[in-house]
VEXKEMI-641025 format. One record per residue (C-alpha): z, y, x negated; residue number from 1. Coordinates in Angstrom, 3 decimals, always signed. Last residue first. Layout:
REM VEXKEMI-641025
((Z,Y,X),NUM)
...
***
This chain:
REM VEXKEMI-641025
((-10.794,+27.496,-28.616),176)
((-11.558,+27.443,-24.946),175)
((-13.577,+30.641,-24.917),174)
((-12.472,+33.774,-23.154),173)
((-13.764,+35.329,-19.932),172)
((-10.629,+36.713,-18.322),171)
((-12.252,+39.701,-16.646),170)
((-14.946,+40.609,-19.150),169)
((-14.033,+40.296,-22.805),168)
((-12.560,+43.293,-24.602),167)
((-9.141,+41.633,-24.791),166)
((-10.585,+38.658,-26.678),165)
((-12.221,+40.870,-29.340),164)
((-9.029,+42.856,-29.949),163)
((-7.019,+39.645,-29.996),162)
((-9.296,+38.067,-32.598),161)
((-9.132,+41.137,-34.828),160)
((-5.351,+41.284,-34.468),159)
((-5.048,+37.549,-35.136),158)
((-7.020,+37.938,-38.388),157)
((-4.710,+40.747,-39.506),156)
((-1.703,+38.659,-38.438),155)
((-2.945,+35.637,-40.401),154)
((-3.156,+37.741,-43.577),153)
((+0.337,+39.041,-42.834),152)
((+1.473,+35.437,-42.301),151)
((+0.311,+34.268,-45.700),150)
((+1.607,+37.338,-47.542),149)
((+5.044,+37.299,-45.887),148)
((+5.482,+33.543,-46.284),147)
((+4.537,+33.798,-49.958),146)
((+6.936,+36.706,-50.532),145)
((+9.852,+34.977,-48.780),144)
((+9.274,+31.752,-50.720),143)
((+8.875,+33.677,-53.994),142)
((+12.160,+35.493,-53.300),141)
((+13.929,+32.202,-52.613),140)
((+12.624,+30.591,-55.808),139)
((+13.431,+33.676,-57.903),138)
((+17.010,+33.835,-56.528),137)
((+17.652,+30.084,-56.563),136)
((+17.298,+29.523,-60.307),135)
((+19.115,+32.499,-61.869),134)
((+21.423,+32.436,-58.859),133)
((+22.960,+29.133,-59.886),132)
((+26.588,+30.250,-59.853),131)
((+27.477,+28.176,-56.781),130)
((+27.927,+31.284,-54.625),129)
((+24.690,+32.792,-55.970),128)
((+22.810,+29.589,-55.206),127)
((+24.203,+29.515,-51.667),126)
((+23.125,+33.120,-51.126),125)
((+19.594,+32.545,-52.437),124)
((+19.135,+29.289,-50.543),123)
((+20.442,+30.986,-47.388),122)
((+17.854,+33.721,-47.757),121)
((+15.126,+31.090,-48.125),120)
((+16.390,+29.199,-45.069),119)
((+16.557,+32.422,-43.019),118)
((+12.956,+33.142,-43.963),117)
((+11.968,+29.550,-43.137),116)
((+13.531,+29.896,-39.642),115)
((+12.132,+33.346,-38.778),114)
((+8.634,+32.214,-37.899),113)
((+6.238,+34.936,-39.017),112)
((+6.208,+38.240,-37.176),111)
((+3.687,+40.728,-35.854),110)
((+3.688,+44.220,-34.334),109)
((+0.343,+45.627,-33.228),108)
((-0.539,+49.090,-31.891),107)
((-3.858,+48.450,-30.186),106)
((-6.155,+51.386,-29.516),105)
((-7.572,+52.972,-26.366),104)
((-9.868,+55.985,-26.523),103)
((-10.031,+59.409,-24.802),102)
((-7.222,+61.013,-26.753),101)
((-5.106,+58.154,-27.997),100)
((-4.321,+55.719,-25.200),99)
((-2.042,+53.002,-26.405),98)
((-2.321,+49.274,-25.749),97)
((+0.788,+47.692,-27.259),96)
((+0.242,+44.404,-29.059),95)
((+3.196,+42.074,-29.549),94)
((+3.625,+39.338,-32.093),93)
((+3.492,+35.706,-33.040),92)
((+2.725,+33.404,-35.960),91)
((+4.400,+30.067,-35.143),90)
((+1.788,+28.066,-37.043),89)
((-0.575,+29.957,-39.370),88)
((-3.950,+30.785,-37.765),87)
((-7.159,+28.753,-37.645),86)
((-5.264,+25.494,-37.096),85)
((-5.821,+25.019,-33.365),84)
((-3.470,+22.810,-31.361),83)
((-0.459,+24.996,-32.153),82)
((-2.199,+28.110,-30.765),81)
((-0.982,+31.086,-32.763),80)
((+0.901,+33.645,-30.681),79)
((+0.217,+36.798,-28.693),78)
((+2.222,+39.028,-26.358),77)
((+0.214,+41.808,-24.702),76)
((+1.946,+44.948,-23.446),75)
((-0.096,+47.706,-21.750),74)
((+1.634,+47.175,-18.416),73)
((+3.875,+44.171,-18.905),72)
((+3.950,+40.629,-20.258),71)
((+0.206,+40.165,-20.612),70)
((-0.352,+36.783,-22.216),69)
((-2.146,+35.733,-25.397),68)
((-3.249,+32.606,-27.210),67)
((-4.909,+32.660,-30.602),66)
((-6.901,+29.940,-32.356),65)
((-10.190,+31.799,-31.865),64)
((-9.656,+32.767,-28.220),63)
((-7.119,+31.999,-25.529),62)
((-6.206,+33.735,-22.330),61)
((-3.657,+35.455,-20.173),60)
((-3.405,+38.088,-17.433),59)
((-7.140,+38.811,-17.809),58)
((-8.050,+42.494,-17.749),57)
((-9.669,+44.039,-14.668),56)
((-11.540,+47.197,-15.705),55)
((-12.157,+45.789,-19.166),54)
((-10.546,+47.448,-22.204),53)
((-12.896,+49.476,-24.417),52)
((-11.821,+49.247,-28.014),51)
((-10.710,+51.652,-30.691),50)
((-10.795,+50.251,-34.191),49)
((-7.663,+48.555,-35.374),48)
((-4.604,+50.535,-36.389),47)
((-3.174,+49.575,-39.737),46)
((+0.212,+48.650,-41.115),45)
((+0.693,+45.584,-38.950),44)
((+4.098,+46.827,-37.866),43)
((+6.770,+44.214,-38.498),42)
((+8.485,+42.038,-35.980),41)
((+10.851,+41.647,-33.102),40)
((+8.774,+42.497,-30.020),39)
((+7.637,+38.899,-29.489),38)
((+11.231,+37.637,-29.416),37)
((+12.304,+40.383,-27.008),36)
((+9.517,+39.366,-24.618),35)
((+10.651,+35.728,-24.388),34)
((+7.425,+34.077,-23.232),33)
((+8.747,+30.600,-22.549),32)
((+6.238,+29.033,-24.951),31)
((+7.098,+31.305,-27.852),30)
((+10.872,+31.230,-27.351),29)
((+10.714,+27.436,-27.062),28)
((+8.756,+27.157,-30.326),27)
((+11.381,+29.345,-32.007),26)
((+14.183,+27.088,-30.749),25)
((+12.390,+23.958,-31.946),24)
((+11.812,+25.521,-35.392),23)
((+15.457,+26.572,-35.664),22)
((+16.793,+23.197,-34.512),21)
((+14.694,+21.389,-37.123),20)
((+15.774,+23.778,-39.848),19)
((+19.453,+23.566,-38.860),18)
((+19.373,+19.755,-38.675),17)
((+17.824,+19.520,-42.137),16)
((+20.324,+22.036,-43.540),15)
((+23.271,+20.209,-41.968),14)
((+22.024,+16.918,-43.422),13)
((+21.570,+18.504,-46.854),12)
((+25.129,+19.921,-46.689),11)
((+26.845,+16.724,-45.573),10)
((+25.354,+14.536,-48.308),9)
((+27.848,+15.665,-50.944),8)
((+26.737,+14.671,-54.439),7)
((+27.950,+17.876,-56.088),6)
((+30.635,+19.653,-54.060),5)
((+29.404,+22.567,-51.971),4)
((+30.107,+21.138,-48.526),3)
((+33.592,+20.002,-49.600),2)
((+34.885,+23.514,-50.278),1)
***
């Protein structure tokens, strides 16, 4: 296979194009508000403290490096604001407002950008095909682990920020 021959420039160019296209596509999904894209993710693993939602919640807003938009009754999509660097870029997720007894809690699902995860998995598979799995497997697994840890930490911070922003009076959120 010509793509896998040593010295071939075709494979690196395809990888670069694929990464760029993946990041652009993910940014489009975030800005266009694709509900299915926000719903794909991992559970946060903890339920935040109960909160008191306002009588007339804001349809969208921004607070602490996080942007959010209501995409349905009790469904709030959130994503990291690209202009603010408090949260990791392309972090996104979906918060479901659930009534538990007489309180409301947020059930949060979050996700990192999928492009670098696919790239790391591809590195592992390509290395195994070429017989270099002893090198690419640990590197790919460390990439996946580091992305998971970094974005989980950002998701916990985003959950706290979102909870605070949603409690604000009728759309009153700060500009940053």
